[in-house]
LOSE-62672 format. One record per residue (C-alpha): residue in one letter; z, y, x; residue number from 1. Coordinates in nm, 4 decimals, decimal comma. Example, Ala and Ser with C-alpha at 12.3 -4.5 7.8 and 13.67 -1.06 7.14 Angstrom:
   rest         zz         yy         xx    nr
      A     0,7800    -0,4500     1,2300     1
      S     0,7140    -0,1060     1,3670     2
This chain:
   rest         zz         yy         xx    nr
      M    -9,3262    -3,5459    22,3981     1
      K    -8,9668    -3,6692    22,3631     2
      R    -8,8579    -3,3559    22,1818     3
      F    -9,1411    -3,3947    21,9254     4
      L    -9,0549    -3,7571    21,8487     5
      P    -8,7609    -3,6754    21,6140     6
      L    -8,9746    -3,4171    21,4372     7
      L    -9,2602    -3,6676    21,3896     8
      L    -9,0140    -3,9288    21,2664     9
      V    -8,8760    -3,6882    21,0028    10
      F    -9,2302    -3,5956    20,8977    11
      F    -9,3431    -3,9575    20,8513    12
      V    -9,0239    -4,0621    20,6735    13
      G    -9,0684    -3,7665    20,4363    14
      C    -9,4286    -3,8697    20,3680    15
      A    -9,3203    -4,2232    20,2880    16
      A    -9,0595    -4,1138    20,0331    17
      R    -9,1293    -4,2568    19,6912    18
      D    -9,2101    -4,0313    19,3986    19
      P    -9,0978    -4,2108    19,0796    20
      A    -9,3153    -3,9923    18,8539    21
      M    -9,6303    -4,0609    19,0569    22
      E    -9,5398    -4,4295    19,0700    23
      A    -9,5133    -4,4326    18,6875    24
      A    -9,8583    -4,2704    18,6613    25
      M   -10,0137    -4,5182    18,9046    26
      D    -9,8420    -4,8121    18,7340    27
      L    -9,9853    -4,7029    18,3963    28
      R   -10,3324    -4,6775    18,5527    29
      S   -10,3008    -5,0219    18,7130    30
      R   -10,1869    -5,1844    18,3901    31
      C   -10,4638    -5,0191    18,1861    32
      L   -10,7299    -5,1206    18,4391    33
      G   -10,5924    -5,4702    18,4935    34
      S   -10,5584    -5,5743    18,1330    35
      G   -10,8774    -5,4354    17,9879    36
      A   -10,7328    -5,4231    17,6366    37
      V   -10,5186    -5,1321    17,5159    38
      T   -10,4158    -5,0500    17,1586    39
      F   -10,2237    -4,7614    17,0045    40
      E   -10,2032    -4,5302    16,7071    41
      A   -10,2770    -4,1609    16,7673    42
      E   -10,1716    -3,8815    16,5349    43
      I   -10,4255    -3,6133    16,6252    44
      C   -10,4084    -3,2368    16,5774    45
      A   -10,7356    -3,0583    16,6562    46
      D   -10,6916    -2,6818    16,7009    47
      Y   -11,0074    -2,4854    16,6201    48
      I   -10,8207    -2,1505    16,6356    49
      T   -10,9314    -2,0610    16,2808    50
      N   -10,8118    -2,3926    16,1344    51
      V   -10,6312    -2,7110    16,2329    52
      E   -10,7422    -3,0645    16,1447    53
      R   -10,4874    -3,3483    16,1358    54
      F   -10,5509    -3,7202    16,1024    55
      T   -10,4354    -4,0531    16,2465    56
      L   -10,6431    -4,3212    16,4175    57
      A   -10,5643    -4,6839    16,4996    58
      C   -10,7390    -4,7328    16,8366    59
      A   -10,8387    -5,0423    17,0344    60
      F   -11,0001    -5,0353    17,3810    61
      D   -11,1754    -5,3131    17,5676    62
      S   -11,2521    -5,3596    17,9365    63
      S   -11,5894    -5,1821    17,9038    64
      D   -11,4175    -4,8580    17,7901    65
      T   -11,5394    -4,9018    17,4337    66
      M   -11,2961    -4,7745    17,1722    67
      T   -11,3014    -4,8950    16,8146    68
      F   -11,1066    -4,6858    16,5669    69
      T   -10,9994    -4,6809    16,2051    70
      V   -10,8711    -4,3697    16,0295    71
      T   -10,5306    -4,4513    15,8778    72
      E   -10,4277    -4,1072    15,7489    73
      P   -10,4730    -3,8930    15,5454    74
      E   -10,5341    -4,1211    15,2529    75
      D   -10,8556    -3,9490    15,1377    76
      I   -11,0377    -4,0477    15,4609    77
      A   -10,8423    -4,3666    15,5454    78
      G   -11,0582    -4,6666    15,6257    79
      I   -11,3405    -4,4792    15,8005    80
      R   -11,4279    -4,6779    16,1131    81
      G   -11,6363    -4,6324    16,4230    82
      T   -11,6740    -4,6705    16,7980    83
      V   -11,6788    -4,4452    17,1019    84
      T   -11,8847    -4,5758    17,3945    85
      G   -12,0726    -4,4835    17,7103    86
      T   -11,9910    -4,2533    17,9974    87
      E   -12,0021    -3,9425    17,7754    88
      G   -11,8095    -4,0826    17,4770    89
      T   -12,0850    -4,1284    17,2191    90
      V   -11,9305    -4,1537    16,8703    91
      R   -12,0848    -4,3864    16,6110    92
      F   -11,9473    -4,4390    16,2625    93
      D   -11,9777    -4,7705    16,0781    94
      D   -12,0521    -4,6222    15,7386    95
      T   -11,9003    -4,2891    15,6386    96
      V   -11,9162    -4,0052    15,8938    97
      L   -11,6394    -3,7528    15,9635    98
      G   -11,7865    -3,4050    16,0027    99
      F   -11,5555    -3,2455    16,2596   100
      P   -11,7188    -2,9733    16,4729   101
      L   -11,7316    -3,0343    16,8482   102
      M   -11,4822    -2,8664    17,0796   103
      A   -11,4742    -2,7651    17,4483   104
      D   -11,8348    -2,6485    17,4588   105
      G   -11,9550    -2,9759    17,3039   106
      R   -11,7571    -3,2037    17,5374   107
      L   -11,4954    -3,3203    17,2867   108
      S   -11,4760    -3,4302    16,9257   109
      P   -11,1385    -3,4836    16,7612   110
      V   -11,2253    -3,8506    16,7044   111
      S   -11,3075    -3,9036    17,0736   112
      G   -10,9721    -3,7600    17,1913   113
      P   -10,8082    -4,1036    17,2391   114
      W   -11,1167    -4,2219    17,4319   115
      V   -11,0884    -3,9185    17,6635   116
      L   -10,7182    -3,9994    17,7096   117
      M   -10,7938    -4,3581    17,8181   118
      K   -11,0879    -4,2516    18,0361   119
      A   -10,8580    -4,0066    18,2153   120
      I   -10,5832    -4,2674    18,2597   121
      R   -10,8283    -4,5232    18,3969   122
      S   -11,0416    -4,3052    18,6238   123
      G   -10,9450    -3,9370    18,6255   124
      A   -10,8034    -3,7433    18,9189   125
      I   -10,4238    -3,7325    18,8931   126
      L   -10,3390    -3,3709    18,9712   127
      A    -9,9610    -3,3793    18,9277   128
      A    -9,6736    -3,5955    18,8109   129
      G    -9,3144    -3,4915    18,7579   130
      Q    -9,0025    -3,5588    18,5596   131
      E    -8,9334    -3,3499    18,2454   132
      G    -8,5973    -3,4591    18,1125   133
      E    -8,6339    -3,8243    18,0106   134
      L    -9,0150    -3,8095    18,0156   135
      V    -9,2667    -3,8275    18,3008   136
      H    -9,5347    -3,5569    18,2717   137
      V    -9,8710    -3,6445    18,4271   138
      T   -10,1667    -3,4037    18,4526   139
      I   -10,5116    -3,5561    18,4972   140
      D   -10,8575    -3,4037    18,5431   141
      D   -11,0896    -3,6239    18,3337   142
      S   -11,3766    -3,5912    18,5806   143
      Y   -11,4714    -3,4184    18,9008   144
      A   -11,7058    -3,1808    18,7191   145
      D   -11,6655    -2,8026    18,7103   146
      N   -11,6145    -2,8115    18,3332   147
      A   -11,3586    -3,0930    18,3353   148
      L   -11,1120    -3,1498    18,0572   149
      T   -10,7454    -3,1455    18,1571   150
      V   -10,5355    -3,4217    18,0056   151
      D   -10,1561    -3,3882    18,0047   152
      I    -9,9636    -3,7057    17,9260   153
      W    -9,5936    -3,7608    17,8665   154
      L    -9,4609    -4,1109    17,9391   155
      E    -9,1388    -4,2719    17,8259   156
      D    -9,0505    -4,5988    17,9985   157
      G    -9,4059    -4,6150    18,1328   158
      E    -9,5739    -4,5868    17,7918   159
      V    -9,7732    -4,2908    17,6588   160
      E    -9,5768    -4,0915    17,4004   161
      E    -9,7719    -3,7668    17,3776   162
      A   -10,0934    -3,6199    17,5148   163
      E   -10,2779    -3,2883    17,5170   164
      I   -10,6378    -3,2172    17,6048   165
      A   -10,7291    -2,8700    17,7289   166
      W   -11,0529    -2,7066    17,8355   167
      E   -11,0684    -2,3903    18,0436   168
      G   -10,6940    -2,3441    18,0031   169
      R   -10,6914    -2,3696    17,6215   170
      R   -10,5264    -2,6621    17,4467   171
      C   -10,7797    -2,8092    17,2026   172
      L   -10,6187    -3,1331    17,0950   173
      T   -10,2706    -3,2817    17,0795   174
      M   -10,1805    -3,6435    17,0139   175
      T    -9,8594    -3,8188    16,9277   176
      V    -9,8978    -4,1813    17,0364   177
      D    -9,7201    -4,4779    16,8765   178
      D    -9,7244    -4,8494    16,9523   179
      F    -9,8959    -4,8117    17,2915   180
      A    -9,9646    -5,1689    17,4067   181
      V   -10,1442    -5,2822    17,7200   182
      G   -10,2939    -5,6292    17,7135   183
      A   -10,2860    -5,6432    17,3362   184
């Protein structure tokens, strides 16, 4: 037993080593769960293979995972507002409806992308976290289902800077995130 003691000690010390990237991911999750309120602006690029749709949303989340949004760009659709609610991300528009086709076999609309991002941060399975230059790259499975969406997030100083949503290995949606604020 004495000869295994140093080996066990090395094993347990190695297990206790801190991973700064995973700590950043868990800290983001804790802050987003603890505060309830999160706001940010998301510049969204939806890739339909045959065409690409681009627009920007101002997003606000509450503690019940409801997202309210307002389209801020492009100018011809600016001002359209709505909400995303429920466990499946039901989209409702206040007045005027945006007619984007669904993506990922009906699991994703371009407008619900920020909601999927926050759902993944708050409750998804963190698959990996690592350092990429100055940014922390976190990969999250949005659910435990067989047809889960994969959400990749890049953090700078603990705040979301960029995100991608993929389904079955194909990137469907990218987001550039500005003014990410927890507890706003």
